[in-house]
N, C-alpha and C positions, 0 to 999 in steps of 0.2 A: 508293449503290444505293437505288432506290425499293422500298419494301415496303408492302403493305397486308395486314394480318392480321386476319381476322374471328374472332370468338368469340361464344359465347352461344347457339348453336343447341342443339337437343335435341328431346325428345319430350314433347308435352303432349296433354291431352285437349281436345276441343272446348270453346271458351269460355275456355281458359286464356290465359296471357300469357307472353311472352318478351321479353328485351331483347338485341338484337344489338349488338356493338361492332365497330368497325373501327379498328385502330391504324395510323396512317400514319407512315412515316419516310422520310427522303430527299427529301421535298418538303413544301411548306407548304400544307395543305389549305385554309387560310383565304383563299388567293388563287386557288384553283382551283374551288371548288364541288365537291360530292361527290354521288354517287348510289348507290342500291341497285337491283340487278336480282335477278330470281329465275328459275330454270329448273326446271320440274317434269319428271318422267320422260315422255318422248315429246312434250313441248310445246316451243314456241318460248320463247326468252328474253324476259322481260317486264320492263319498267320498273316498279319498285315506288314509288320516291320519289327526288326530287332536292332539294338545298338549295344556294342561292347563299349562300356564307358571307360575302359582301360585303354583300348587301342583306337577307339573312334570308328571301328569297323561297323558298317551297317549292312543290312540285307532287307529285301522287300519281296512281298508276294508278287507274282507275275501280273496280277490284275491291277496293281496300284503303282507299279514302277513308273517313275517320271511324273507322277501327280502328287504323291504323298512324300513327306520328308519327316523322318524321326530325328529328334535331337534332344539333348538333355542340358539342364542347368544344374551341375553337380553342387554348386555352392548352396543352392536352395532345395536340393534333393527333389527336383521336379523333372518329369519327363514330358515331352511334347510330341504332338503329331500334327504337322501342318498339312492340311488337305486342300488341294486346289483342283479346279476343273472337275468338280464332283459330278457323279453320274447317278441315276436312279439305282443302279445295281450296287452302289456303295451304301445303300440304306441297310443299317444293321445296328446292333448294340456293340460298341467298341469298349474293350476291356484291356487295362494295362496289367502287366504281371512282371514279377522279378525274373531275371535270368535271361540268358541267350538261348539255352536249350533245355534247361531244367528250371521249372517254374514253381517255386515254393509258395509264393504269395500272389494273390489275385485281388483286383479291385471289384467293385460291384457293377461297373459299366456305365456308359453314357450313350443315350440313343442319338443316332444321326439319321435323319430322314431327308432324302433328296427327291424332289418332285420334278416332273417333266415341265 
């Protein structure tokens, strides 16, 4: 059974940092590539970042470039999202999923709230 379980969300003030984790089981993230999406209340789901765990190639959404970093620990089948200099507009549910462009598996999400 495939599971993706996010953790690390919480509430921080503007300028703060958080590190999100996504523990994968039931499939090998190193052969799939992985991504983070987010959905804020009343807004469409937005790609945050993706990583090709084969090549190490990464890509980021325009609104997060330079502040967020995606990386993976393939030995532990865990995906991370390091978030620095957080802004109120980063407030959303963050969800990890398998794949670079085709996403077969999704986690339940973790809430990130950034206050002014």
